[in-house]
C-alpha positions in Angstrom: 0.0 0.0 0.0 1.3 3.4 -1.0 0.2 5.7 1.8 1.4 8.9 0.1 -0.6 8.0 -3.1 -3.7 7.3 -0.9 -3.2 10.7 1.0 -2.7 12.6 -2.2 -5.8 10.9 -3.8 -8.0 11.6 -0.7 -6.8 15.2 -0.7 -7.7 15.6 -4.3 -11.0 13.9 -3.8 -12.0 16.0 -0.8 -10.7 19.1 -2.4 -12.9 18.4 -5.4 -15.9 17.5 -3.3 -15.8 20.4 -0.9 -13.8 23.0 -2.9 -15.6 25.6 -5.0 -13.2 26.7 -7.7 -16.0 28.6 -9.5 -16.7 30.8 -6.5 -14.1 33.5 -7.3 -15.7 34.0 -10.7 -19.2 34.2 -9.2 -18.0 36.8 -6.6 -16.2 38.8 -9.3 -19.3 38.9 -11.4 -21.4 40.1 -8.5 -18.9 42.9 -7.9 -18.6 43.8 -11.6 -22.4 43.9 -12.0 -22.7 46.2 -9.1 -20.3 48.8 -10.7 -21.8 48.3 -14.1 -25.3 49.0 -12.8 -24.0 52.2 -11.2 -22.4 53.3 -14.5 -25.7 52.5 -16.3 -27.7 54.4 -13.7 -25.6 57.5 -14.2 -26.4 57.4 -17.9 -30.1 56.6 -17.6 -31.4 60.2 -16.8 -29.7 61.5 -20.0 -31.0 58.7 -22.1 -34.5 59.3 -20.8 -34.3 63.1 -21.3 -33.3 62.5 -24.9 -36.2 60.1 -25.4 -38.6 62.7 -24.0 -37.2 65.4 -26.3 -37.9 63.4 -29.5 -41.7 64.0 -29.4 -41.3 67.7 -28.5 -38.7 68.2 -31.3 -41.0 66.4 -33.9 -43.9 68.7 -32.8 -41.6 71.7 -33.1 -40.6 70.7 -36.6 -44.2 70.0 -37.6 -45.2 73.4 -36.5 -42.8 75.0 -38.9 -43.6 72.8 -41.9 -45.6 75.6 -43.4 -43.5 78.8 -42.8 -46.3 81.2 -43.8 -48.8 79.7 -41.5 -46.2 79.6 -38.7 -45.3 83.3 -39.1 -49.0 84.3 -39.4 -49.8 82.4 -36.2 -47.0 84.2 -34.4 -48.1 87.7 -35.8 -51.6 87.0 -34.6 -50.3 86.9 -31.0 -48.5 90.3 -31.3 -49.5 93.1 -29.0 -48.0 96.6 -29.3 -45.5 97.3 -26.5 -46.2 100.2 -24.1 -43.0 101.9 -25.5 -44.3 101.6 -29.1 -47.6 103.2 -28.0 -45.7 105.9 -26.2 -43.7 106.7 -29.4 -46.8 106.7 -31.6 -48.5 109.2 -29.2 -45.4 111.4 -29.2 -45.3 111.3 -33.0 -48.9 112.3 -33.2 -48.5 115.1 -30.7 -45.4 116.3 -32.5 -47.2 116.3 -35.8 -50.2 118.2 -34.3 -47.9 120.8 -32.9 -46.1 121.2 -36.2 -49.4 121.4 -38.0 -50.7 124.0 -35.6 -47.6 126.1 -36.0 -47.7 125.9 -39.8 -51.4 126.3 -40.1 -51.8 122.8 -41.6 -53.8 121.2 -38.8 -56.3 118.7 -40.1 -54.9 118.9 -43.7 -54.7 115.7 -45.8 -50.8 115.8 -46.1 -50.5 116.2 -42.3 -52.9 113.4 -41.6 -51.0 111.1 -44.1 -47.7 112.0 -42.4 -49.1 111.2 -39.0 -50.4 107.8 -40.2 -47.1 106.9 -41.9 -45.2 107.8 -38.7 -47.5 105.7 -36.5 -47.4 102.8 -39.0 -43.6 102.9 -39.1 -43.3 102.8 -35.4 -45.9 100.0 -35.1 -44.1 98.0 -37.9 -40.7 98.4 -36.2 -42.2 97.3 -32.9 -43.8 94.2 -34.5 -40.6 93.3 -36.4 -38.6 93.6 -33.1 -41.1 91.5 -31.3 -41.1 88.9 -34.1 -37.3 88.7 -34.1 -37.3 88.1 -30.3 -40.0 85.4 -30.6 -38.3 83.7 -33.5 -35.0 83.8 -31.6 -36.6 82.1 -28.5 -38.4 79.6 -30.8 -35.1 78.7 -32.5 -33.4 78.3 -29.1 -36.2 76.0 -28.0 -35.7 73.8 -31.1 -31.9 73.8 -30.6 -32.4 72.8 -26.9 -34.6 69.9 -27.8 -32.1 68.8 -30.4 -29.3 69.1 -27.8 -31.3 66.9 -25.4 -31.7 64.3 -28.2 -28.0 64.4 -29.0 -27.1 64.0 -25.3 -29.7 61.2 -25.0 -28.2 59.4 -28.0 -24.7 59.7 -26.5 -26.0 58.3 -23.2 -27.8 55.5 -25.1 -24.5 54.7 -26.9 -22.8 54.5 -23.5 -25.5 52.3 -22.1 -25.2 50.0 -25.1 -21.4 49.8 -24.5 -21.9 49.1 -20.8 -24.5 46.4 -21.4 -22.4 44.8 -24.2 -19.4 44.7 -21.9 -21.5 43.3 -19.1 -22.7 40.6 -21.4 -19.2 39.7 -22.6 -17.8 39.7 -19.1 -20.8 37.7 -17.7 -20.2 35.1 -20.4 -16.5 34.9 -19.5 -17.2 34.7 -15.8 -19.9 32.0 -16.3 -17.4 30.0 -18.4 -14.8 30.4 -15.7 -17.2 29.4 -13.0 -18.3 26.3 -14.9 -14.7 25.4 -15.7 -13.9 25.6 -12.0 -16.8 23.3 -11.2 -15.7 20.9 -13.8 -12.2 21.0 -12.4 -13.6 20.2 -8.9 -15.5 17.3 -10.4 -12.5 15.8 -12.1 -10.4 16.4 -9.0 -12.9 14.3 -7.1 -12.8 11.5 -9.7 -9.0 11.7 -10.0 -8.5 11.8 -6.3 -10.7 8.8 -5.7 -9.0 6.9 -8.5 -5.6 7.8 -7.1 -6.5 6.7 -3.6 -7.9 3.4 -4.8 -4.8 2.8 -6.9 -2.6 3.6 -3.9 -4.3 0.8 -2.0 -3.1 -1.8 -4.5 0.5 -0.5 -4.8 
């Protein structure tokens, strides 16, 4: 009987039976998943913001599909500013004073000049208002576009994170199973070695 072969065989057999060579892979995967989930969680709000912006951006584009209708709708919301009204009143008062001084009060040329002045002031005010509104509208559309771009970037990062998670999970699962297979064969090999040692 070869006691060293028997001892070595029993050691291999018990190591295979009670060892867990796949456990480090399982623990590593748990730890990896925890950090990958944190990374994914950091990207989620941006991906969701980008998704939310898609509908708003499409509606914004739809609203400008017919430029004439878009501009007419905007102009329908225009109200003269208090400053424009003040300038018109000052223009009328100035024209009346000039007409009175020159003896042309109530004349057709004076009335036409007053109307032209008032119309010019109103037109300038509307144009300024329209430029401001169009600027804000343009910034809104750009903001929605920026949200979608940021969301797309976050979605790309999430895809990369999940792809890496999948690859690493497959490798860890393979390593874990390989460790369990090693334990099984250690048990078989240890038992065989121990039995063989009894006959030597």
